[in-house]
C-alpha positions in Angstrom: 120.3 73.5 109.9 116.6 74.1 110.0 115.5 75.1 106.9 113.1 77.2 106.2 109.2 76.9 106.1 108.3 78.3 102.9 104.2 77.3 102.8 103.0 80.8 102.7 103.7 81.3 99.8 102.3 78.8 97.9 99.2 80.8 96.9 101.3 83.6 95.4 103.0 80.3 93.3 99.6 79.2 92.4 98.1 82.6 91.4 100.7 82.5 89.3 100.5 79.4 87.5 97.0 80.4 87.0 98.5 83.8 85.1 100.8 81.9 82.7 97.9 79.2 81.9 96.7 83.0 81.4 99.1 84.3 78.9 98.7 80.5 77.2 95.5 80.7 76.8 96.3 84.4 75.4 98.8 83.1 72.7 96.0 79.8 71.4 93.5 82.7 70.8 95.7 85.1 69.3 95.1 87.9 71.8 97.2 91.3 71.1 100.8 91.5 71.4 100.9 94.0 73.6 98.2 92.4 76.4 99.5 89.3 76.7 103.1 91.3 77.0 101.4 93.1 79.7 100.5 90.1 81.5 104.0 88.5 81.1 105.2 91.2 83.0 103.0 90.8 86.1 104.0 87.0 85.8 107.5 88.3 86.7 107.3 90.9 88.7 105.2 88.0 90.8 108.2 86.1 90.9 110.2 88.3 91.2 107.7 89.3 95.0 108.3 85.3 95.8 112.1 85.5 95.1 112.2 88.1 97.7 109.7 87.1 100.4 112.4 83.4 100.3 115.5 85.4 100.1 114.5 88.0 103.1 113.4 84.5 104.6 117.2 82.6 104.3 118.6 86.4 105.3 116.7 86.3 108.7 116.4 83.2 109.4 118.8 81.3 107.4 121.7 82.9 107.7 121.2 84.2 110.9 121.6 80.9 112.0 125.4 80.2 110.6 126.9 83.1 112.6 127.6 80.5 115.2 129.9 78.7 113.0 132.1 80.7 110.6 132.5 77.8 108.2 129.5 77.3 107.7 128.8 81.3 107.9 131.2 81.2 104.6 130.1 78.6 102.7 126.3 80.3 102.9 128.0 83.5 102.2 129.6 81.8 98.3 126.2 80.4 98.1 124.0 83.7 98.2 126.6 85.6 95.8 126.4 82.3 93.2 122.3 83.3 93.1 123.6 86.2 92.9 125.2 85.8 89.5 123.2 84.1 87.7 
């Protein structure tokens, strides 16, 4: 099975990385708690967005491909269920 490419998410991940560095700086500079929490919330939302896009790709490509074989399909469903239980 071919792995899907998620390179389109790299810009978002780099932006998230910058946001996290910004939060570290805010903490070092003892910024107001609510301002720090707002930035943490923004990072969490950004990660959730990337996660959703990667999951959508997985469902649309990897799961579709696995429909060709019943054993492989069952494995993919088990993978997703384990992921969602975390």
